[in-house]
C-alpha positions in Angstrom: -44.5 -19.0 -16.2 -44.7 -18.4 -12.5 -44.2 -20.1 -9.2 -47.3 -20.9 -7.1 -46.2 -19.8 -3.7 -48.8 -22.0 -1.9 -47.5 -25.3 -3.7 -44.1 -24.4 -4.3 -44.5 -25.7 -8.0 -44.2 -24.0 -11.2 -47.4 -23.5 -13.3 -48.2 -22.1 -16.8 -51.1 -19.9 -17.7 -51.3 -22.2 -20.8 -53.5 -25.2 -19.5 -51.8 -27.6 -22.0 -48.1 -26.9 -20.6 -46.4 -30.3 -20.4 -44.8 -31.5 -17.3 -41.6 -32.2 -19.3 -41.4 -28.4 -20.5 -42.2 -27.2 -16.9 -39.4 -29.5 -15.4 -36.9 -28.2 -18.2 -38.0 -24.5 -17.4 -37.5 -25.2 -13.7 -34.0 -26.3 -14.3 -33.1 -23.5 -16.4 -34.5 -21.0 -13.6 -32.3 -22.6 -11.0 -29.5 -22.3 -13.2 -30.1 -18.7 -13.7 -30.4 -18.2 -10.1 -27.0 -20.1 -9.5 -25.5 -18.0 -12.4 -26.7 -14.7 -10.7 -25.3 -15.9 -7.4 -21.8 -16.7 -8.8 -21.9 -13.1 -10.5 -22.2 -11.7 -6.9 -19.5 -13.5 -5.6 -16.8 -12.7 -8.0 -17.3 -8.9 -7.6 -14.0 -7.7 -6.0 -14.4 -7.1 -2.3 -15.0 -3.7 -1.0 -16.7 -2.1 -4.3 -20.2 -2.8 -3.1 -21.1 0.1 -1.0 -20.3 3.9 -1.1 -19.0 5.5 -4.0 -17.1 2.6 -5.0 -14.6 4.3 -7.0 -11.8 1.7 -6.0 -11.6 -1.3 -4.2 -8.2 -1.2 -2.8 -5.9 1.8 -1.7 -2.3 2.0 -1.2 -1.2 5.0 0.9 2.5 5.9 0.8 3.4 8.2 3.8 6.1 10.8 3.0 7.3 13.4 5.2 8.0 17.2 6.1 8.3 19.1 2.4 6.3 22.0 1.3 4.3 21.3 -1.9 6.3 23.5 -4.3 9.7 21.9 -3.3 8.3 18.7 -4.7 5.8 19.7 -7.6 6.1 23.4 -8.1 3.0 24.7 -8.9 1.4 21.5 -9.8 3.5 20.8 -13.2 6.5 19.3 -11.5 9.9 20.5 -10.4 13.6 19.7 -11.2 14.4 18.4 -7.7 11.7 15.5 -7.9 12.0 14.6 -11.5 10.4 11.0 -11.0 7.4 12.4 -8.9 7.1 15.1 -11.5 6.7 12.6 -14.5 3.8 10.9 -12.4 1.8 14.2 -12.7 0.4 13.5 -16.3 -1.0 10.2 -15.2 -2.2 11.6 -11.7 -4.3 14.1 -9.9 -2.7 16.6 -7.3 -3.9 19.2 -5.1 -1.5 22.2 -4.7 -3.7 23.6 -1.8 -3.8 20.6 0.5 -3.3 22.0 4.2 -1.8 19.5 6.5 -2.4 21.9 9.2 -6.0 22.7 8.3 -8.7 23.0 11.0 -6.4 23.6 13.7 -4.4 20.4 13.4 -1.4 20.4 15.6 1.0 18.2 17.2 2.4 16.7 14.2 4.1 14.4 13.0 2.3 12.1 15.0 -0.8 14.0 15.2 -1.3 14.6 11.4 -1.1 10.7 11.3 -3.9 10.4 13.8 -6.1 13.0 11.9 -5.9 11.1 8.7 -6.7 7.8 10.2 -9.4 8.9 13.1 -10.9 12.4 12.4 -9.2 14.0 15.4 -5.8 14.5 16.9 -7.1 13.7 20.4 -4.1 15.4 22.0 -1.6 13.4 20.4 2.0 14.6 19.6 5.5 13.1 18.8 6.4 10.3 21.2 2.9 8.9 21.3 2.7 5.7 23.0 1.7 2.3 21.3 -2.1 1.6 21.9 -2.5 4.9 23.8 -5.3 6.5 21.5 -8.7 4.7 22.4 -10.8 6.4 19.7 -12.1 4.4 16.6 -10.1 4.6 13.6 -10.2 3.6 9.8 -8.6 0.4 10.6 -11.8 -0.6 13.1 -14.2 0.8 10.5 -12.8 -1.6 7.9 -12.9 -4.7 9.8 -16.5 -4.0 11.1 -17.6 -3.7 7.6 -15.7 -6.9 6.5 -12.9 -5.2 4.5 -9.2 -6.0 5.2 -6.4 -3.7 6.3 -2.5 -4.1 6.5 0.1 -1.6 7.5 3.6 -1.9 7.0 6.5 -0.1 8.6 9.8 -0.4 7.1 13.0 -1.8 8.5 12.6 -1.7 12.2 10.0 0.9 12.2 12.4 3.5 14.1 9.7 6.3 14.4 7.0 3.7 16.0 3.7 5.3 16.5 4.8 8.8 15.4 5.0 7.5 11.7 2.9 4.3 11.9 -0.9 5.1 12.6 -2.0 1.5 13.5 0.6 1.5 16.4 -1.2 4.3 17.8 -4.4 2.6 18.6 -5.4 0.3 21.6 -7.5 -1.8 19.1 -4.7 -2.5 16.5 -1.3 -1.9 18.0 -0.8 -5.4 18.7 -2.7 -6.8 15.4 -0.9 -9.0 13.1 -2.0 -6.8 10.4 0.5 -3.9 11.9 3.7 -5.5 10.4 7.2 -4.2 11.1 9.4 -5.1 8.4 13.0 -6.3 8.8 14.1 -4.9 5.1 13.7 -1.9 3.0 10.2 -1.8 0.9 12.9 -1.7 -2.0 13.9 -5.0 -1.2 12.1 -7.6 -3.4 12.0 -10.0 -0.4 9.9 -7.4 1.7 6.6 -8.6 2.8 4.7 -5.9 1.0 5.0 -7.7 -2.1 3.7 -10.9 -1.0 0.6 -9.1 0.3 0.3 -7.2 -3.2 0.9 -10.2 -5.2 -1.5 -12.3 -3.3 -5.1 -13.4 -4.8 -7.0 -11.4 -2.1 -4.8 -8.5 -1.2 -5.7 -6.2 1.7 -8.3 -3.4 0.9 -6.5 -1.1 2.7 -2.6 -0.9 2.6 -0.4 1.7 4.8 3.3 2.1 3.9 5.7 3.9 6.5 9.3 4.3 4.7 11.9 5.3 7.1 13.1 8.8 7.9 16.1 8.2 5.5 13.6 7.4 2.7 10.7 9.7 3.2 12.1 13.1 2.7 12.2 13.6 6.6 16.0 13.3 6.9 17.0 13.2 3.0 16.4 15.4 0.3 13.8 15.8 -1.9 16.0 14.4 -4.7 17.0 11.4 -2.8 13.6 10.9 -1.8 12.5 11.1 -5.3 15.1 8.4 -6.2 13.7 6.2 -3.4 10.1 6.5 -4.7 11.2 5.7 -8.0 13.0 2.5 -7.0 9.8 1.4 -4.7 7.3 2.2 -7.5 8.8 1.1 -10.9 12.3 -0.1 -9.9 14.4 0.2 -13.2 11.4 0.5 -15.4 9.0 3.3 -16.1 5.3 4.2 -14.9 4.1 2.6 -18.2 6.4 -0.5 -17.8 7.2 -1.0 -14.0 9.9 -3.4 -13.5 9.5 -6.8 -11.6 9.8 -6.6 -8.0 8.6 -3.0 -7.8 5.1 -2.0 -6.6 3.5 -0.9 -9.6 4.5 -4.3 -11.1 2.5 -6.2 -8.4 -0.9 -7.7 -9.2 -2.5 -5.1 -7.1 -1.7 -2.9 -9.9 -1.8 -5.2 -12.7 -4.7 -7.2 -12.3 -7.6 -5.7 -14.5 -10.1 -7.3 -11.7 -8.7 -4.7 -9.0 -9.4 -1.1 -9.0 -6.5 0.4 -7.1 -5.8 3.9 -6.1 -2.2 4.9 -5.2 -2.3 7.9 -2.8 1.2 9.7 -2.1 0.7 11.4 1.0 3.1 13.9 3.0 2.4 15.2 6.5 3.0 18.6 7.8 3.4 21.7 6.1 0.8 24.0 4.5 0.6 23.3 1.5 2.0 20.0 1.4 2.6 17.6 -1.5 0.2 15.0 -2.5 -0.5 12.9 -5.6 -3.4 10.2 -6.4 -2.6 7.7 -9.2 -5.0 5.0 -10.6 -7.3 4.4 -13.5 -10.5 5.9 -11.6 -8.4 9.1 -11.3 -8.3 12.0 -13.4 -5.0 12.3 -15.5 -2.8 15.4 -15.5 -5.6 17.1 -13.4 -4.7 19.8 -11.0 -7.2 20.5 -8.5 -8.8 23.8 -7.5 -9.9 22.6 -4.3 -8.8 25.1 -1.3 -10.5 23.2 1.7 -8.8 19.8 1.7 -6.6 18.5 4.5 -6.3 15.2 6.5 -9.9 14.9 7.2 -11.0 15.1 3.7 -8.6 12.3 2.9 -10.2 10.2 5.6 -13.8 11.3 4.7 -12.8 10.2 0.7 -11.9 6.9 1.9 -14.9 6.6 3.9 -17.4 7.5 1.4 -15.7 5.2 -1.1 -16.9 2.3 1.1 -20.1 3.7 2.6 -18.4 4.0 5.9 -19.9 6.7 8.5 -17.4 9.5 8.7 -15.2 9.9 11.9 -15.4 13.1 13.9 -14.2 16.0 12.0 -14.1 14.2 8.8 -17.8 14.4 8.8 -17.5 18.0 8.0 -15.0 17.7 5.1 -15.5 17.4 1.4 -14.6 14.1 0.1 -12.4 15.4 -2.8 -14.7 14.0 -5.3 -13.3 16.2 -8.3 -10.2 13.9 -8.3 -12.4 11.1 -9.7 -13.5 10.4 -13.4 -12.4 11.0 -16.8 -10.8 14.4 -17.5 -10.5 16.4 -20.6 -6.5 16.6 -21.1 -4.9 20.2 -20.7 -2.8 21.4 -24.0 0.2 19.9 -24.2 3.1 22.2 -22.8 6.6 21.3 -21.6 9.6 22.9 -19.8 12.9 21.2 -18.5 15.4 21.6 -15.8 19.1 20.7 -15.5 21.4 19.9 -12.7 24.1 21.1 -11.7 22.7 24.6 -12.8 26.2 25.8 -13.3 27.8 23.0 -15.3 31.6 22.5 -15.6 33.5 21.5 -18.7 33.9 17.7 -18.9 31.4 17.0 -16.3 28.2 15.3 -16.4 24.8 17.4 -16.7 21.5 15.8 -16.4 18.5 17.2 -17.9 14.8 16.4 -17.2 11.9 17.0 -19.3 8.8 18.3 -17.5 6.0 17.8 -20.1 2.2 18.3 -18.8 -1.1 18.0 -20.6 -1.9 16.3 -23.8 -2.1 12.4 -23.6 0.8 10.6 -22.0 3.3 8.8 -22.7 5.6 11.4 -24.3 8.1 11.2 -26.5 11.0 13.7 -26.0 14.1 14.7 -28.0 16.7 17.4 -27.4 19.2 19.6 -29.1 22.0 20.5 -26.9 23.5 23.2 -29.0 26.8 21.4 -29.5 25.6 18.9 -32.3 24.3 16.2 -29.8 20.8 15.3 -30.2 19.5 12.6 -27.7 16.2 11.4 -26.8 14.5 10.5 -23.5 12.9 12.3 -20.7 15.9 12.2 -18.6 19.1 12.5 -20.2 22.9 13.1 -19.5 25.3 15.3 -21.6 28.9 16.3 -21.2 29.9 19.6 -22.7 33.6 19.8 -23.7 33.9 23.7 -24.2 33.1 26.6 -21.6 30.4 28.8 -23.6 26.8 29.5 -23.3 24.5 26.9 -25.5 21.0 26.9 -26.4 19.3 23.9 -25.3 16.0 23.0 -27.1 13.6 20.3 -25.8 10.6 18.8 -27.8 7.8 16.8 -26.3 5.1 14.8 -28.3 2.2 13.3 -26.8 0.2 10.1 -27.9 -3.0 11.6 -28.8 -4.7 10.9 -32.2 -4.0 14.3 -33.6 -0.4 14.4 -31.9 0.6 17.7 -30.0 4.2 19.1 -29.8 5.6 21.6 -27.4 8.8 23.1 -27.4 11.1 24.6 -24.6 14.4 26.3 -24.9 16.9 27.8 -22.2 20.5 29.0 -22.4 23.1 26.7 -20.3 26.2 28.2 -19.4 29.4 26.0 -19.1 32.2 27.5 -17.1 35.9 26.3 -16.4 35.5 26.7 -12.8 32.8 27.6 -10.2 32.8 31.2 -8.8 34.6 31.2 -5.4 32.4 31.5 -2.6 32.3 31.1 1.0 30.5 30.7 4.2 31.1 30.9 7.9 29.5 30.1 11.3 29.5 31.8 14.5 30.5 29.2 17.4 28.0 30.6 19.9 25.4 33.1 20.3 27.1 36.4 20.7 26.8 38.5 23.7 27.3 42.3 24.0 31.2 42.9 25.3 32.2 39.4 24.9 34.3 37.7 22.3 32.7 35.7 19.5 34.1 33.1 17.7 34.0 32.8 13.8 34.4 29.6 12.1 35.2 29.1 8.3 34.2 26.1 6.7 
């Protein structure tokens, strides 16, 4: 059967084909064409061009920490037990250079670099709308993709930490949203966006400095990240009202990448999470920086790389299936010098194998709890050998064990510090102050 282009009618090579058969075939062909059109429409927006690894990305911007303080050598640290617990499900880059290629003027300029491929003389105190260069936000809009930026609880750092406020083309956009609540508040507008039928392809989240590790400790920032991402739940079962429980991450039609990014420091922490990301992968890439992050996003959607991003790799090694590393484990405990009758928190740090993990403990005093993070109170002062055993979820289940001594004391050793009230000058009195 073929279409006669001159008459616009269907004809058959068999001369005896009936008119009714022709009409039936014509209707069938039309239905097929319509079905094909419907299939095209149903493809999630943002996956038609470029590498197409993801159709949505959520960037959570954190601050001012070096890589080892959050992720150790890539297998985790006791100061960030929740984020370390994400590593078996994620990829990370231990040699990510936030000051790469001469990037300076951070904080503000790091946010400029990751969103426009240059720093353009920006430094802290950048004025709203003062940067005229093309940004990723412009690129997305031009390509018919959508973006939203959210800055937490009044956005006290303004454009220094919220890139869409820096650019002349976006600082007054309704897509640059300054919220009046914390991101951990279920009423915050990030949740209505992430639970909508058509969430923005690119979502940027800027927490306040009291949450993003800028003015608070790594441990406090880790607790905030846990509340934000999973609430009272876990990575595998996030609680309702948390980011990973939203439709953006639970709807199988979406392929969403969560990118936790820290500005400044060299190397700086980072984590990539999503079903397109290699699990438990520690990248050996040594030339990745803000421009690489931008190029990776642009390459995903087939966008022309901006400025310096054109010369940087796209971090393609983070994507795809990975062969799990052999299961290994270690654990940390706080405080490191526990007192008799005081609570001690133990955190297992398994890596490799196939998550999720089952963890059991032997505390040396007859107690044998289970769980990745557990607490215990010792009632006598002595040294105990603590053994932690982790089992993975692979078909041929792997087991790994770690043991360490824990010395419990009745009182902490006496320690003291002092400060000098001013810079001492030769032949002039100096004042020393005790705590």
